[in-house]
Kinemage of the C-alpha trace (Angstrom):
@kinemage 1
@onewidth
@group {chain A} dominant
@subgroup {mainchain}
@vectorlist {calphas} color= white
{ca met a 1} P -0.011 -0.007 0.016
{ca lys a 2} L 1.375 3.377 -1.007
{ca leu a 3} L 0.597 6.439 1.098
{ca tyr a 4} L 0.885 10.093 0.060
{ca arg a 5} L 0.441 13.522 1.568
{ca val a 6} L -1.004 15.866 -1.052
{ca val a 7} L -2.181 19.447 -1.323
{ca thr a 8} L -5.772 19.752 -2.597
{ca asp a 9} L -8.259 22.606 -2.803
{ca glu a 10} L -9.489 21.528 0.633
{ca gly a 11} L -6.016 21.532 2.201
{ca ile a 12} L -3.406 18.814 2.890
{ca lys a 13} L -4.802 15.268 2.739
{ca ser a 14} L -3.402 11.825 3.604
{ca ala a 15} L -4.079 9.623 0.583
{ca val a 16} L -3.722 6.030 -0.496
{ca glu a 17} L -3.076 4.738 -4.016
{ca his a 18} L -5.533 2.232 -5.470
{ca gly a 19} L -5.121 1.444 -9.140
{ca asp a 20} L -4.251 4.692 -10.841
{ca thr a 21} L -6.231 6.833 -8.404
{ca leu a 22} L -5.515 8.546 -5.082
{ca tyr a 23} L -8.181 8.357 -2.383
{ca asp a 24} L -8.613 10.449 0.757
{ca ile a 25} L -7.940 8.034 3.629
{ca gly a 26} L -10.123 10.035 6.066
{ca ala a 27} L -13.023 10.026 3.634
{ca ile a 28} L -12.842 6.217 3.090
{ca leu a 29} L -12.607 5.431 6.829
{ca glu a 30} L -14.979 8.280 7.799
{ca ser a 31} L -12.396 9.042 10.437
{ca glu a 32} L -9.884 11.878 9.996
{ca pro a 33} L -6.228 11.190 10.850
{ca pro a 34} L -5.153 12.680 14.230
{ca asp a 35} L -4.004 16.249 14.370
{ca asp a 36} L -0.761 15.130 16.073
{ca ser a 37} L 0.997 13.881 12.943
{ca arg a 38} L 3.260 11.583 14.957
{ca ser a 39} L 0.139 9.774 16.154
{ca phe a 40} L -0.711 9.016 12.541
{ca tyr a 41} L 1.332 5.811 12.446
{ca gly a 42} L -0.481 4.126 15.259
{ca trp a 43} L -3.827 5.365 14.015
{ca phe a 44} L -3.167 4.075 10.454
{ca ser a 45} L -1.859 0.693 11.692
{ca ser a 46} L -4.987 0.133 13.727
{ca asn a 47} L -7.140 0.976 10.672
{ca gln a 48} L -5.050 -0.664 7.926
{ca gln a 49} L -7.060 -3.884 7.580
{ca arg a 50} L -10.308 -1.973 7.438
{ca leu a 51} L -8.877 0.330 4.802
{ca leu a 52} L -7.672 -2.666 2.729
{ca lys a 53} L -11.130 -4.174 2.945
{ca glu a 54} L -12.747 -0.945 1.743
{ca leu a 55} L -10.343 -0.648 -1.163
{ca lys a 56} L -10.877 -4.263 -2.263
{ca ser a 57} L -14.650 -3.800 -2.221
{ca gly a 58} L -14.363 -0.698 -4.398
{ca pro a 59} L -13.857 2.719 -2.880
{ca asp a 60} L -16.438 5.483 -3.228
{ca gln a 61} L -15.384 7.630 -6.155
{ca glu a 62} L -16.355 10.688 -4.144
{ca ala a 63} L -13.347 9.930 -1.961
{ca ser a 64} L -10.934 10.285 -4.917
{ca ile a 65} L -8.706 13.302 -4.952
{ca thr a 66} L -6.654 15.171 -7.510
{ca pro a 67} L -3.433 16.666 -6.049
{ca asn a 68} L -2.445 20.200 -6.766
{ca ser a 69} L 1.046 19.271 -5.478
{ca tyr a 70} L 2.790 16.820 -3.206
{ca gln a 71} L 4.148 17.126 0.347
{ca ile a 72} L 6.826 14.847 1.772
{ca pro a 73} L 4.958 11.673 2.691
{ca val a 74} L 6.472 11.353 6.170
{ca his a 75} L 4.133 12.524 8.955
{ca gly a 76} L 5.892 14.360 11.834
{ca leu a 77} L 9.393 14.175 10.331
{ca asn a 78} L 11.689 13.904 13.327
{ca gln a 79} L 15.350 12.973 12.820
{ca ile a 80} L 17.227 11.624 9.794
{ca arg a 81} L 20.136 9.209 10.057
{ca asp a 82} L 21.958 8.394 6.847
{ca phe a 83} L 23.887 5.142 6.915
{ca tyr a 84} L 26.748 3.879 4.703
{ca ala a 85} L 25.495 0.304 4.202
{ca phe a 86} L 26.516 -0.711 0.638
{ca glu a 87} L 30.015 -2.100 0.400
{ca thr a 88} L 30.264 -1.469 -3.366
{ca his a 89} L 29.613 2.256 -2.907
{ca val a 90} L 32.149 2.456 -0.039
{ca arg a 91} L 34.759 0.576 -2.085
{ca asn a 92} L 34.223 2.580 -5.245
{ca ser a 93} L 34.247 5.961 -3.461
{ca arg a 94} L 37.360 5.256 -1.458
{ca ala a 95} L 39.177 3.861 -4.491
{ca leu a 96} L 38.933 7.335 -6.087
{ca arg a 97} L 41.121 8.532 -3.167
{ca asn a 98} L 43.442 5.462 -3.475
{ca gln a 99} L 42.054 4.175 -0.143
{ca glu a 100} L 40.899 0.747 1.027
{ca val a 101} L 37.727 0.118 2.928
{ca pro a 102} L 38.731 0.553 6.603
{ca lys a 103} L 38.421 -2.584 8.724
{ca glu a 104} L 36.224 -0.587 11.127
{ca trp a 105} L 33.553 -0.291 8.472
{ca tyr a 106} L 32.965 -4.037 8.766
{ca glu a 107} L 32.703 -3.791 12.574
{ca val a 108} L 29.973 -1.228 13.061
{ca pro a 109} L 27.311 0.406 10.772
{ca ala a 110} L 28.394 4.028 10.254
{ca tyr a 111} L 25.995 6.984 9.804
{ca tyr a 112} L 25.659 10.715 10.098
{ca tyr a 113} L 22.755 12.978 11.054
{ca ser a 114} L 21.152 14.876 8.226
{ca gly a 115} L 19.203 18.119 8.709
{ca thr a 116} L 15.451 18.226 8.256
{ca ser a 117} L 15.037 21.832 7.164
{ca gly a 118} L 16.287 21.094 3.635
{ca val a 119} L 13.925 18.198 2.933
{ca ile a 120} L 11.765 18.801 -0.128
{ca pro a 121} L 9.076 16.686 -1.748
{ca ser a 122} L 9.237 14.902 -5.032
{ca gly a 123} L 8.071 17.107 -7.878
{ca arg a 124} L 9.560 20.292 -6.395
{ca asn a 125} L 12.529 21.891 -8.194
{ca leu a 126} L 15.974 21.862 -6.583
{ca lys a 127} L 17.902 25.127 -6.788
{ca tyr a 128} L 21.548 24.545 -7.686
{ca pro a 129} L 23.700 25.320 -4.645
{ca arg a 130} L 25.644 28.502 -5.263
{ca phe a 131} L 28.744 27.223 -3.443
{ca ser a 132} L 29.201 24.193 -5.746
{ca lys a 133} L 30.029 23.283 -9.313
{ca glu a 134} L 29.866 19.502 -8.776
{ca leu a 135} L 26.265 18.572 -7.857
{ca asp a 136} L 25.583 14.818 -7.541
{ca tyr a 137} L 22.562 12.654 -6.790
{ca glu a 138} L 22.682 9.647 -4.431
{ca leu a 139} L 20.186 6.818 -4.969
{ca glu a 140} L 18.957 5.683 -1.585
{ca val a 141} L 16.047 3.981 0.222
{ca ala a 142} L 14.863 4.935 3.702
{ca ala a 143} L 12.784 3.219 6.396
{ca val a 144} L 10.312 5.306 8.399
{ca ile a 145} L 9.969 4.466 12.046
{ca gly a 146} L 6.316 4.101 13.128
{ca arg a 147} L 6.694 2.720 16.628
{ca glu a 148} L 8.928 4.065 19.371
{ca gly a 149} L 11.772 1.783 20.473
{ca arg a 150} L 15.007 1.683 22.368
{ca asp a 151} L 17.632 -1.116 22.270
{ca ile a 152} L 15.605 -2.848 19.544
{ca pro a 153} L 16.770 -6.416 18.915
{ca arg a 154} L 17.439 -7.269 15.283
{ca gly a 155} L 14.576 -9.792 15.364
{ca glu a 156} L 12.084 -7.133 16.389
{ca val a 157} L 13.085 -4.328 13.981
{ca trp a 158} L 10.288 -4.923 11.530
{ca asn a 159} L 7.715 -4.286 14.317
{ca his a 160} L 9.031 -0.703 14.383
{ca ile a 161} L 9.178 0.051 10.657
{ca phe a 162} L 6.111 1.775 9.247
{ca gly a 163} L 7.261 1.788 5.606
{ca phe a 164} L 9.852 2.645 3.006
{ca leu a 165} L 10.456 5.388 0.471
{ca leu a 166} L 12.977 6.515 -2.126
{ca val a 167} L 15.373 9.313 -1.172
{ca ser a 168} L 17.929 11.427 -3.045
{ca asp a 169} L 20.743 12.569 -0.816
{ca trp a 170} L 22.046 15.468 -2.921
{ca ser a 171} L 25.747 16.047 -2.619
{ca ala a 172} L 28.015 18.985 -3.496
{ca arg a 173} L 31.133 16.912 -4.167
{ca asp a 174} L 33.627 19.816 -4.340
{ca gln a 175} L 32.476 21.081 -0.934
{ca gln a 176} L 32.425 17.547 0.457
{ca arg a 177} L 36.093 17.006 -0.378
{ca lys a 178} L 36.964 20.025 1.757
{ca glu a 179} L 34.852 18.839 4.676
{ca met a 180} L 36.173 15.279 4.627
{ca ala a 181} L 39.768 16.620 4.525
{ca ile a 182} L 39.047 18.469 7.755
{ca gly a 183} L 37.852 15.204 9.294
{ca leu a 184} L 34.425 16.418 10.394
{ca gly a 185} L 31.590 15.987 8.011
{ca pro a 186} L 29.804 15.785 5.743
{ca ser a 187} L 27.910 18.986 6.536
{ca lys a 188} L 27.160 21.836 4.159
{ca ser a 189} L 27.847 19.521 1.202
{ca lys a 190} L 24.705 17.632 2.209
{ca asp a 191} L 22.313 19.744 4.206
{ca phe a 192} L 21.207 22.157 1.498
{ca ala a 193} L 18.696 19.626 0.127
{ca thr a 194} L 17.277 16.071 0.503
{ca thr a 195} L 14.411 14.906 -1.636
{ca phe a 196} L 11.853 12.366 -0.454
{ca gly a 197} L 9.893 10.245 -2.928
{ca tyr a 198} L 6.227 10.787 -3.645
{ca ser a 199} L 4.986 7.918 -1.426
{ca ile a 200} L 5.661 5.516 1.478
{ca thr a 201} L 5.152 1.851 0.757
{ca thr a 202} L 3.957 0.127 3.936
{ca ser a 203} L 6.291 -2.367 5.556
{ca asp a 204} L 4.041 -5.422 5.087
{ca glu a 205} L 4.575 -5.211 1.318
{ca ile a 206} L 8.297 -4.845 1.640
{ca lys a 207} L 8.727 -7.529 4.320
{ca ala a 208} L 7.169 -9.966 1.831
{ca lys a 209} L 10.219 -9.402 -0.386
{ca leu a 210} L 12.805 -10.646 2.179
{ca asn a 211} L 15.148 -13.354 1.035
{ca ser a 212} L 16.512 -16.153 3.223
{ca asp a 213} L 19.285 -13.854 4.438
{ca gly a 214} L 16.823 -11.271 5.678
{ca arg a 215} L 17.664 -8.830 2.840
{ca ile a 216} L 15.110 -6.993 0.798
{ca val a 217} L 14.984 -8.047 -2.856
{ca glu a 218} L 14.049 -4.721 -4.488
{ca thr a 219} L 15.491 -3.146 -7.630
{ca val a 220} L 15.984 0.619 -7.721
{ca trp a 221} L 17.285 2.801 -10.521
{ca ala a 222} L 18.081 6.409 -11.370
{ca asn a 223} L 17.542 8.239 -14.706
{ca ile a 224} L 18.885 11.639 -15.820
{ca asn a 225} L 16.893 13.255 -18.613
{ca gly a 226} L 15.280 9.916 -19.383
{ca lys a 227} L 18.505 7.918 -19.634
{ca glu a 228} L 19.347 5.307 -16.996
{ca tyr a 229} L 22.545 5.995 -15.074
{ca ser a 230} L 22.279 3.772 -11.993
{ca arg a 231} L 20.633 0.486 -11.096
{ca gly a 232} L 21.037 -1.605 -7.950
{ca asn a 233} L 19.281 -3.916 -5.541
{ca leu a 234} L 18.673 -3.700 -1.775
{ca gln a 235} L 19.714 -7.326 -1.349
{ca asp a 236} L 23.281 -6.056 -1.904
{ca met a 237} L 23.309 -4.134 1.397
{ca tyr a 238} L 26.172 -5.306 3.587
{ca trp a 239} L 24.429 -3.918 6.637
{ca thr a 240} L 20.723 -4.749 6.523
{ca phe a 241} L 17.905 -2.506 7.807
{ca gln a 242} L 17.736 -4.939 10.773
{ca asp a 243} L 21.419 -4.189 11.467
{ca ile a 244} L 21.253 -0.416 11.112
{ca ile a 245} L 18.000 0.196 12.965
{ca ser a 246} L 19.024 -2.068 15.866
{ca trp a 247} L 22.398 -0.192 16.043
{ca ala a 248} L 20.767 3.245 15.801
{ca ser a 249} L 18.459 2.309 18.767
{ca thr a 250} L 21.317 1.161 20.952
{ca asp a 251} L 21.152 3.338 24.115
{ca cys a 252} L 18.973 5.695 22.069
{ca thr a 253} L 15.238 6.015 21.561
{ca leu a 254} L 13.924 5.963 18.020
{ca lys a 255} L 10.608 7.801 17.615
{ca pro a 256} L 7.811 7.813 15.069
{ca gly a 257} L 8.786 10.016 12.212
{ca asp a 258} L 12.477 9.134 12.376
{ca val a 259} L 13.942 8.299 8.999
{ca ile a 260} L 16.746 5.716 8.588
{ca met a 261} L 18.437 6.049 5.218
{ca ser a 262} L 20.363 3.136 3.655
{ca gly a 263} L 23.199 5.090 2.111
{ca thr a 264} L 23.923 5.031 -1.592
{ca val a 265} L 23.438 1.826 -3.529
{ca gly a 266} L 26.489 0.532 -5.410
{ca asn a 267} L 27.146 2.766 -8.483
{ca gly a 268} L 24.194 4.885 -7.365
{ca cys a 269} L 25.802 8.303 -7.977
{ca ile a 270} L 27.863 10.252 -10.475
{ca leu a 271} L 30.924 10.190 -8.228
{ca glu a 272} L 31.351 6.441 -8.712
{ca arg a 273} L 31.347 6.910 -12.494
{ca ser a 274} L 33.445 10.076 -12.607
{ca lys a 275} L 36.429 8.271 -14.166
{ca ser a 276} L 34.227 7.394 -17.117
{ca gly a 277} L 33.818 11.057 -17.920
{ca met a 278} L 30.255 11.384 -16.678
{ca asp a 279} L 29.343 15.059 -16.073
{ca trp a 280} L 27.993 16.512 -12.845
{ca leu a 281} L 24.404 17.604 -12.776
{ca lys a 282} L 23.558 20.989 -14.242
{ca pro a 283} L 20.545 23.337 -14.335
{ca gly a 284} L 17.891 21.912 -16.629
{ca asp a 285} L 18.618 18.288 -15.771
{ca thr a 286} L 15.725 16.125 -14.556
{ca val a 287} L 16.607 13.337 -12.128
{ca glu a 288} L 14.126 10.472 -11.656
{ca phe a 289} L 14.350 7.453 -9.333
{ca gly a 290} L 12.215 4.368 -9.705
{ca ser a 291} L 11.771 1.035 -7.963
{ca asp a 292} L 9.959 -2.255 -8.050
{ca ser a 293} L 7.466 -1.338 -5.406
{ca met a 294} L 8.600 1.828 -3.588
{ca gly a 295} L 7.199 4.353 -5.978
{ca gln a 296} L 8.995 7.136 -7.718
{ca leu a 297} L 10.940 10.385 -7.168
{ca lys a 298} L 11.415 13.219 -9.583
{ca thr a 299} L 13.402 16.511 -9.368
{ca glu a 300} L 14.329 19.137 -11.872
{ca ile a 301} L 17.561 21.096 -11.223
{ca val a 302} L 17.162 24.870 -11.701
{ca glu a 303} L 19.368 27.962 -11.451
């Protein structure tokens, strides 16, 4: 099930996708989502089976909505942690600096905190950062926490995930090189913008795609101006979402609205292909992400 937050003539609505149509969740259930957006996750979970039943029986067309625009689909966005979970991306990126993958990377899942003020929804333009000439996309997937937890065992992680969405972690590579040379970062090279996909796919659909190793079998890809530049699969994560969410919750409370990003899939950015002569993003470029079941993301780069 894919969930959206959309702007309509009647205000912002929580919507669900059924077929090619979006429906107002509150209208279908005849029960409006709670005003406290962080309470949305518990409210939705308690009503999910009823909503599925209503959709299968044929929703009232009066509940259909036409968006004027899209909001980020995460209710009550809290904190963002961006992990570094794909070995191929780590290896490729470090090879550009003639470095090996450090042994510590295999010992503990690494992440940094990303700011929330620069998060923008899919469909909204991204203004090219004035301090950079090397703008890059990073193809990622994120889990949205829907149930509070602390010291979450790996075997219970899925009880705390509400759903998943596509994310582009935009990077100013020239600025990032300076920050990483200092040894504290990334910072400004990342926090000017992060784009969330149009929708959240609920965890029940994604959990059904786990393989025997507990990895999600899900293909994701990135196009620039209609041409494919990146393709990967979540089953290639060295550190799984069970690993990274359990680690993030160690001696720390994860709350509804927290977003846990996977890090860049292998070959999921321009940086990893820079030796092939691939150009950095420029104004006028349109970046699109797609996936098997996690929806889409689209951004146009502007001056």
